[in-house]
PDB file of N, CA, C and O in Angstrom:
ATOM      1  N   MET A   1     139.151  67.096  80.737  1.00  0.00           N
ATOM      2  CA  MET A   1     138.564  66.775  82.021  1.00  0.00           C
ATOM      3  C   MET A   1     139.133  67.662  83.126  1.00  0.00           C
ATOM      4  O   MET A   1     138.419  68.001  84.070  1.00  0.00           O
ATOM      5  N   PHE A   2     140.377  68.035  83.026  1.00  0.00           N
ATOM      6  CA  PHE A   2     141.010  68.861  84.038  1.00  0.00           C
ATOM      7  C   PHE A   2     140.349  70.243  84.125  1.00  0.00           C
ATOM      8  O   PHE A   2     140.149  70.770  85.220  1.00  0.00           O
ATOM      9  N   GLU A   3     140.014  70.822  82.980  1.00  0.00           N
ATOM     10  CA  GLU A   3     139.354  72.135  82.963  1.00  0.00           C
ATOM     11  C   GLU A   3     137.989  72.058  83.642  1.00  0.00           C
ATOM     12  O   GLU A   3     137.585  72.983  84.348  1.00  0.00           O
ATOM     13  N   TYR A   4     137.288  70.959  83.426  1.00  0.00           N
ATOM     14  CA  TYR A   4     135.978  70.770  84.057  1.00  0.00           C
ATOM     15  C   TYR A   4     136.113  70.737  85.582  1.00  0.00           C
ATOM     16  O   TYR A   4     135.299  71.328  86.292  1.00  0.00           O
ATOM     17  N   GLU A   5     137.124  70.058  86.075  1.00  0.00           N
ATOM     18  CA  GLU A   5     137.341  69.979  87.515  1.00  0.00           C
ATOM     19  C   GLU A   5     137.684  71.344  88.107  1.00  0.00           C
ATOM     20  O   GLU A   5     137.235  71.688  89.200  1.00  0.00           O
ATOM     21  N   ILE A   6     138.478  72.111  87.380  1.00  0.00           N
ATOM     22  CA  ILE A   6     138.820  73.459  87.845  1.00  0.00           C
ATOM     23  C   ILE A   6     137.566  74.331  87.886  1.00  0.00           C
ATOM     24  O   ILE A   6     137.341  75.057  88.855  1.00  0.00           O
ATOM     25  N   ALA A   7     136.750  74.257  86.831  1.00  0.00           N
ATOM     26  CA  ALA A   7     135.527  75.055  86.786  1.00  0.00           C
ATOM     27  C   ALA A   7     134.566  74.645  87.895  1.00  0.00           C
ATOM     28  O   ALA A   7     133.917  75.498  88.501  1.00  0.00           O
ATOM     29  N   THR A   8     134.471  73.358  88.161  1.00  0.00           N
ATOM     30  CA  THR A   8     133.587  72.871  89.228  1.00  0.00           C
ATOM     31  C   THR A   8     134.061  73.356  90.597  1.00  0.00           C
ATOM     32  O   THR A   8     133.253  73.766  91.431  1.00  0.00           O
ATOM     33  N   ALA A   9     135.374  73.307  90.823  1.00  0.00           N
ATOM     34  CA  ALA A   9     135.924  73.765  92.100  1.00  0.00           C
ATOM     35  C   ALA A   9     135.706  75.263  92.274  1.00  0.00           C
ATOM     36  O   ALA A   9     135.394  75.724  93.372  1.00  0.00           O
ATOM     37  N   ALA A  10     135.870  76.023  91.191  1.00  0.00           N
ATOM     38  CA  ALA A  10     135.661  77.474  91.272  1.00  0.00           C
ATOM     39  C   ALA A  10     134.195  77.788  91.561  1.00  0.00           C
ATOM     40  O   ALA A  10     133.885  78.658  92.375  1.00  0.00           O
ATOM     41  N   ARG A  11     133.312  77.078  90.894  1.00  0.00           N
ATOM     42  CA  ARG A  11     131.873  77.306  91.116  1.00  0.00           C
ATOM     43  C   ARG A  11     131.485  76.944  92.546  1.00  0.00           C
ATOM     44  O   ARG A  11     130.700  77.644  93.185  1.00  0.00           O
ATOM     45  N   ARG A  12     132.044  75.847  93.035  1.00  0.00           N
ATOM     46  CA  ARG A  12     131.750  75.424  94.413  1.00  0.00           C
ATOM     47  C   ARG A  12     132.256  76.475  95.409  1.00  0.00           C
ATOM     48  O   ARG A  12     131.575  76.781  96.387  1.00  0.00           O
ATOM     49  N   ALA A  13     133.439  77.021  95.161  1.00  0.00           N
ATOM     50  CA  ALA A  13     133.981  78.059  96.033  1.00  0.00           C
ATOM     51  C   ALA A  13     133.090  79.305  96.005  1.00  0.00           C
ATOM     52  O   ALA A  13     132.863  79.933  97.039  1.00  0.00           O
ATOM     53  N   ASP A  14     132.592  79.656  94.829  1.00  0.00           N
ATOM     54  CA  ASP A  14     131.681  80.802  94.713  1.00  0.00           C
ATOM     55  C   ASP A  14     130.398  80.566  95.514  1.00  0.00           C
ATOM     56  O   ASP A  14     129.920  81.453  96.221  1.00  0.00           O
ATOM     57  N   LEU A  15     129.854  79.358  95.387  1.00  0.00           N
ATOM     58  CA  LEU A  15     128.624  79.045  96.119  1.00  0.00           C
ATOM     59  C   LEU A  15     128.851  79.077  97.625  1.00  0.00           C
ATOM     60  O   LEU A  15     128.003  79.573  98.368  1.00  0.00           O
ATOM     61  N   LEU A  16     129.984  78.554  98.083  1.00  0.00           N
ATOM     62  CA  LEU A  16     130.280  78.594  99.518  1.00  0.00           C
ATOM     63  C   LEU A  16     130.448  80.033 100.007  1.00  0.00           C
ATOM     64  O   LEU A  16     129.998  80.372 101.101  1.00  0.00           O
ATOM     65  N   ARG A  17     131.088  80.873  99.211  1.00  0.00           N
ATOM     66  CA  ARG A  17     131.269  82.276  99.571  1.00  0.00           C
ATOM     67  C   ARG A  17     129.923  82.994  99.646  1.00  0.00           C
ATOM     68  O   ARG A  17     129.675  83.762 100.576  1.00  0.00           O
ATOM     69  N   GLU A  18     129.061  82.742  98.669  1.00  0.00           N
ATOM     70  CA  GLU A  18     127.731  83.368  98.677  1.00  0.00           C
ATOM     71  C   GLU A  18     126.917  82.904  99.876  1.00  0.00           C
ATOM     72  O   GLU A  18     126.206  83.701 100.489  1.00  0.00           O
ATOM     73  N   ALA A  19     127.013  81.625 100.215  1.00  0.00           N
ATOM     74  CA  ALA A  19     126.277  81.107 101.371  1.00  0.00           C
ATOM     75  C   ALA A  19     126.776  81.751 102.661  1.00  0.00           C
ATOM     76  O   ALA A  19     125.982  82.075 103.543  1.00  0.00           O
ATOM     77  N   ALA A  20     128.079  81.934 102.771  1.00  0.00           N
ATOM     78  CA  ALA A  20     128.641  82.573 103.973  1.00  0.00           C
ATOM     79  C   ALA A  20     128.174  84.016 104.077  1.00  0.00           C
ATOM     80  O   ALA A  20     127.816  84.472 105.163  1.00  0.00           O
ATOM     81  N   GLU A  21     128.172  84.741 102.963  1.00  0.00           N
ATOM     82  CA  GLU A  21     127.689  86.125 102.971  1.00  0.00           C
ATOM     83  C   GLU A  21     126.212  86.181 103.354  1.00  0.00           C
ATOM     84  O   GLU A  21     125.794  87.052 104.116  1.00  0.00           O
ATOM     85  N   PHE A  22     125.428  85.248 102.824  1.00  0.00           N
ATOM     86  CA  PHE A  22     124.005  85.194 103.135  1.00  0.00           C
ATOM     87  C   PHE A  22     123.793  84.971 104.635  1.00  0.00           C
ATOM     88  O   PHE A  22     122.942  85.614 105.250  1.00  0.00           O
ATOM     89  N   ARG A  23     124.580  84.048 105.224  1.00  0.00           N
ATOM     90  CA  ARG A  23     124.451  83.790 106.665  1.00  0.00           C
ATOM     91  C   ARG A  23     124.795  85.028 107.487  1.00  0.00           C
ATOM     92  O   ARG A  23     124.132  85.316 108.483  1.00  0.00           O
ATOM     93  N   VAL A  24     125.820  85.754 107.079  1.00  0.00           N
ATOM     94  CA  VAL A  24     126.213  86.962 107.810  1.00  0.00           C
ATOM     95  C   VAL A  24     125.091  87.998 107.758  1.00  0.00           C
ATOM     96  O   VAL A  24     124.775  88.628 108.767  1.00  0.00           O
ATOM     97  N   VAL A  25     124.496  88.169 106.585  1.00  0.00           N
ATOM     98  CA  VAL A  25     123.405  89.140 106.437  1.00  0.00           C
ATOM     99  C   VAL A  25     122.213  88.724 107.286  1.00  0.00           C
ATOM    100  O   VAL A  25     121.607  89.564 107.953  1.00  0.00           O
ATOM    101  N   ARG A  26     121.866  87.436 107.272  1.00  0.00           N
ATOM    102  CA  ARG A  26     120.730  86.955 108.076  1.00  0.00           C
ATOM    103  C   ARG A  26     120.971  87.159 109.570  1.00  0.00           C
ATOM    104  O   ARG A  26     120.066  87.567 110.298  1.00  0.00           O
ATOM    105  N   GLN A  27     122.186  86.876 110.020  1.00  0.00           N
ATOM    106  CA  GLN A  27     122.503  87.066 111.438  1.00  0.00           C
ATOM    107  C   GLN A  27     122.412  88.535 111.817  1.00  0.00           C
ATOM    108  O   GLN A  27     121.929  88.868 112.899  1.00  0.00           O
ATOM    109  N   ALA A  28     122.869  89.414 110.941  1.00  0.00           N
ATOM    110  CA  ALA A  28     122.787  90.855 111.214  1.00  0.00           C
ATOM    111  C   ALA A  28     121.329  91.303 111.281  1.00  0.00           C
ATOM    112  O   ALA A  28     120.964  92.104 112.141  1.00  0.00           O
ATOM    113  N   GLN A  29     120.500  90.789 110.381  1.00  0.00           N
ATOM    114  CA  GLN A  29     119.080  91.159 110.397  1.00  0.00           C
ATOM    115  C   GLN A  29     118.414  90.671 111.672  1.00  0.00           C
ATOM    116  O   GLN A  29     117.626  91.400 112.275  1.00  0.00           O
ATOM    117  N   GLN A  30     118.717  89.453 112.088  1.00  0.00           N
ATOM    118  CA  GLN A  30     118.112  88.914 113.307  1.00  0.00           C
ATOM    119  C   GLN A  30     118.585  89.695 114.531  1.00  0.00           C
ATOM    120  O   GLN A  30     117.799  89.955 115.442  1.00  0.00           O
ATOM    121  N   ALA A  31     119.851  90.066 114.557  1.00  0.00           N
ATOM    122  CA  ALA A  31     120.370  90.843 115.688  1.00  0.00           C
ATOM    123  C   ALA A  31     119.718  92.217 115.724  1.00  0.00           C
ATOM    124  O   ALA A  31     119.374  92.716 116.795  1.00  0.00           O
ATOM    125  N   ARG A  32     119.548  92.827 114.561  1.00  0.00           N
ATOM    126  CA  ARG A  32     118.918  94.149 114.504  1.00  0.00           C
ATOM    127  C   ARG A  32     117.470  94.060 114.975  1.00  0.00           C
ATOM    128  O   ARG A  32     116.990  94.930 115.702  1.00  0.00           O
ATOM    129  N   ARG A  33     116.771  92.989 114.548  1.00  0.00           N
ATOM    130  CA  ARG A  33     115.385  92.796 114.951  1.00  0.00           C
ATOM    131  C   ARG A  33     115.281  92.595 116.463  1.00  0.00           C
ATOM    132  O   ARG A  33     114.390  93.151 117.105  1.00  0.00           O
ATOM    133  N   ALA A  34     116.180  91.810 117.024  1.00  0.00           N
ATOM    134  CA  ALA A  34     116.152  91.539 118.462  1.00  0.00           C
ATOM    135  C   ALA A  34     116.443  92.803 119.251  1.00  0.00           C
ATOM    136  O   ALA A  34     115.821  93.034 120.289  1.00  0.00           O
ATOM    137  N   SER A  35     117.379  93.634 118.782  1.00  0.00           N
ATOM    138  CA  SER A  35     117.704  94.848 119.523  1.00  0.00           C
ATOM    139  C   SER A  35     116.571  95.865 119.408  1.00  0.00           C
ATOM    140  O   SER A  35     116.320  96.608 120.357  1.00  0.00           O
ATOM    141  N   SER A  36     115.887  95.914 118.273  1.00  0.00           N
ATOM    142  CA  SER A  36     114.782  96.869 118.144  1.00  0.00           C
ATOM    143  C   SER A  36     113.605  96.435 119.020  1.00  0.00           C
ATOM    144  O   SER A  36     112.853  97.282 119.503  1.00  0.00           O
ATOM    145  N   ARG A  37     113.437  95.125 119.229  1.00  0.00           N
ATOM    146  CA  ARG A  37     112.370  94.667 120.118  1.00  0.00           C
ATOM    147  C   ARG A  37     112.654  95.079 121.555  1.00  0.00           C
ATOM    148  O   ARG A  37     111.737  95.427 122.298  1.00  0.00           O
ATOM    149  N   SER A  38     113.910  95.039 121.942  1.00  0.00           N
ATOM    150  CA  SER A  38     114.242  95.396 123.318  1.00  0.00           C
ATOM    151  C   SER A  38     114.076  96.892 123.551  1.00  0.00           C
ATOM    152  O   SER A  38     113.968  97.321 124.700  1.00  0.00           O
ATOM    153  N   GLN A  39     114.054  97.690 122.498  1.00  0.00           N
ATOM    154  CA  GLN A  39     113.886  99.131 122.648  1.00  0.00           C
ATOM    155  C   GLN A  39     112.428  99.564 122.563  1.00  0.00           C
ATOM    156  O   GLN A  39     112.119 100.738 122.766  1.00  0.00           O
ATOM    157  N   GLU A  40     111.537  98.636 122.267  1.00  0.00           N
ATOM    158  CA  GLU A  40     110.117  98.988 122.216  1.00  0.00           C
ATOM    159  C   GLU A  40     109.624  99.293 123.622  1.00  0.00           C
ATOM    160  O   GLU A  40     110.074  98.674 124.587  1.00  0.00           O
ATOM    161  N   PRO A  41     108.701 100.243 123.744  1.00  0.00           N
ATOM    162  CA  PRO A  41     108.201 100.558 125.083  1.00  0.00           C
ATOM    163  C   PRO A  41     107.407  99.387 125.667  1.00  0.00           C
ATOM    164  O   PRO A  41     106.595  98.768 124.981  1.00  0.00           O
ATOM    165  N   GLY A  42     107.651  99.105 126.914  1.00  0.00           N
ATOM    166  CA  GLY A  42     106.931  98.028 127.576  1.00  0.00           C
ATOM    167  C   GLY A  42     105.591  98.518 128.086  1.00  0.00           C
ATOM    168  O   GLY A  42     105.427  99.713 128.335  1.00  0.00           O
ATOM    169  N   GLY A  43     104.643  97.632 128.243  1.00  0.00           N
ATOM    170  CA  GLY A  43     103.305  98.018 128.669  1.00  0.00           C
ATOM    171  C   GLY A  43     103.248  98.594 130.071  1.00  0.00           C
ATOM    172  O   GLY A  43     103.151  99.813 130.211  1.00  0.00           O
ATOM    173  N   PRO A  44     103.303  97.772 131.127  1.00  0.00           N
ATOM    174  CA  PRO A  44     103.155  98.293 132.482  1.00  0.00           C
ATOM    175  C   PRO A  44     104.332  99.152 132.937  1.00  0.00           C
ATOM    176  O   PRO A  44     104.149 100.067 133.739  1.00  0.00           O
ATOM    177  N   VAL A  45     105.516  98.879 132.449  1.00  0.00           N
ATOM    178  CA  VAL A  45     106.681  99.667 132.877  1.00  0.00           C
ATOM    179  C   VAL A  45     106.535 101.100 132.396  1.00  0.00           C
ATOM    180  O   VAL A  45     106.924 102.037 133.094  1.00  0.00           O
ATOM    181  N   ARG A  46     105.987 101.268 131.230  1.00  0.00           N
ATOM    182  CA  ARG A  46     105.835 102.605 130.674  1.00  0.00           C
ATOM    183  C   ARG A  46     104.920 103.454 131.560  1.00  0.00           C
ATOM    184  O   ARG A  46     105.197 104.630 131.796  1.00  0.00           O
ATOM    185  N   GLY A  47     103.840 102.859 132.044  1.00  0.00           N
ATOM    186  CA  GLY A  47     102.928 103.593 132.914  1.00  0.00           C
ATOM    187  C   GLY A  47     103.577 103.959 134.239  1.00  0.00           C
ATOM    188  O   GLY A  47     103.384 105.066 134.742  1.00  0.00           O
ATOM    189  N   LEU A  48     104.336 103.048 134.801  1.00  0.00           N
ATOM    190  CA  LEU A  48     105.030 103.345 136.054  1.00  0.00           C
ATOM    191  C   LEU A  48     106.074 104.430 135.860  1.00  0.00           C
ATOM    192  O   LEU A  48     106.236 105.299 136.717  1.00  0.00           O
ATOM    193  N   ARG A  49     106.770 104.387 134.759  1.00  0.00           N
ATOM    194  CA  ARG A  49     107.801 105.373 134.497  1.00  0.00           C
ATOM    195  C   ARG A  49     107.189 106.770 134.415  1.00  0.00           C
ATOM    196  O   ARG A  49     107.767 107.724 134.936  1.00  0.00           O
ATOM    197  N   SER A  50     106.037 106.904 133.773  1.00  0.00           N
ATOM    198  CA  SER A  50     105.433 108.227 133.644  1.00  0.00           C
ATOM    199  C   SER A  50     104.960 108.732 135.003  1.00  0.00           C
ATOM    200  O   SER A  50     105.020 109.934 135.264  1.00  0.00           O
ATOM    201  N   ARG A  51     104.495 107.843 135.869  1.00  0.00           N
ATOM    202  CA  ARG A  51     104.094 108.265 137.205  1.00  0.00           C
ATOM    203  C   ARG A  51     105.289 108.729 138.021  1.00  0.00           C
ATOM    204  O   ARG A  51     105.203 109.713 138.756  1.00  0.00           O
ATOM    205  N   LEU A  52     106.399 108.021 137.890  1.00  0.00           N
ATOM    206  CA  LEU A  52     107.586 108.400 138.642  1.00  0.00           C
ATOM    207  C   LEU A  52     108.148 109.731 138.177  1.00  0.00           C
ATOM    208  O   LEU A  52     108.625 110.519 138.993  1.00  0.00           O
ATOM    209  N   THR A  53     108.101 109.989 136.904  1.00  0.00           N
ATOM    210  CA  THR A  53     108.652 111.260 136.430  1.00  0.00           C
ATOM    211  C   THR A  53     107.764 112.415 136.868  1.00  0.00           C
ATOM    212  O   THR A  53     108.268 113.515 137.097  1.00  0.00           O
ATOM    213  N   ARG A  54     106.473 112.203 136.991  1.00  0.00           N
ATOM    214  CA  ARG A  54     105.607 113.288 137.457  1.00  0.00           C
ATOM    215  C   ARG A  54     105.885 113.627 138.921  1.00  0.00           C
ATOM    216  O   ARG A  54     105.886 114.799 139.297  1.00  0.00           O
ATOM    217  N   THR A  55     106.119 112.614 139.742  1.00  0.00           N
ATOM    218  CA  THR A  55     106.344 112.882 141.156  1.00  0.00           C
ATOM    219  C   THR A  55     107.745 113.418 141.411  1.00  0.00           C
ATOM    220  O   THR A  55     107.995 114.004 142.464  1.00  0.00           O
ATOM    221  N   ALA A  56     108.656 113.230 140.476  1.00  0.00           N
ATOM    222  CA  ALA A  56     110.024 113.686 140.678  1.00  0.00           C
ATOM    223  C   ALA A  56     110.197 115.161 140.326  1.00  0.00           C
ATOM    224  O   ALA A  56     111.258 115.725 140.593  1.00  0.00           O
ATOM    225  N   ARG A  57     109.215 115.788 139.750  1.00  0.00           N
ATOM    226  CA  ARG A  57     109.331 117.207 139.396  1.00  0.00           C
ATOM    227  C   ARG A  57     109.286 118.065 140.650  1.00  0.00           C
ATOM    228  O   ARG A  57     108.582 117.731 141.603  1.00  0.00           O
ATOM    229  N   PRO A  58     110.025 119.163 140.661  1.00  0.00           N
ATOM    230  CA  PRO A  58     109.992 120.039 141.853  1.00  0.00           C
ATOM    231  C   PRO A  58     108.633 120.737 141.962  1.00  0.00           C
ATOM    232  O   PRO A  58     107.969 121.006 140.961  1.00  0.00           O
ATOM    233  N   ALA A  59     108.251 121.013 143.180  1.00  0.00           N
ATOM    234  CA  ALA A  59     106.975 121.700 143.416  1.00  0.00           C
ATOM    235  C   ALA A  59     107.099 123.142 142.940  1.00  0.00           C
ATOM    236  O   ALA A  59     108.180 123.727 143.018  1.00  0.00           O
ATOM    237  N   PRO A  60     106.003 123.725 142.447  1.00  0.00           N
ATOM    238  CA  PRO A  60     106.062 125.124 141.993  1.00  0.00           C
ATOM    239  C   PRO A  60     106.304 126.059 143.186  1.00  0.00           C
ATOM    240  O   PRO A  60     105.779 125.835 144.277  1.00  0.00           O
ATOM    241  N   ARG A  61     107.080 127.077 142.970  1.00  0.00           N
ATOM    242  CA  ARG A  61     107.382 128.035 144.033  1.00  0.00           C
ATOM    243  C   ARG A  61     106.212 129.005 144.219  1.00  0.00           C
ATOM    244  O   ARG A  61     105.608 129.455 143.245  1.00  0.00           O
ATOM    245  N   PRO A  62     105.908 129.314 145.448  1.00  0.00           N
ATOM    246  CA  PRO A  62     104.832 130.303 145.646  1.00  0.00           C
ATOM    247  C   PRO A  62     105.283 131.694 145.206  1.00  0.00           C
ATOM    248  O   PRO A  62     106.452 132.060 145.333  1.00  0.00           O
ATOM    249  N   ALA A  63     104.352 132.435 144.700  1.00  0.00           N
ATOM    250  CA  ALA A  63     104.681 133.759 144.163  1.00  0.00           C
ATOM    251  C   ALA A  63     104.780 134.824 145.233  1.00  0.00           C
ATOM    252  O   ALA A  63     105.050 135.985 144.925  1.00  0.00           O
TER     253      ALA A  63
END
């Protein structure tokens, strides 16, 4: 009976370790997904940004 208890405790420890690793991987995936969403170009802001960069260019010099 003692060997069975040791094997059960070892298996339980393995399962807890695997669950912890799984949670870490899931959190990393969710964080990566959230950061990639924040880097996606925004709709109206993108249009305003392109207008501002056009007006910020220096005027061409006369020849």
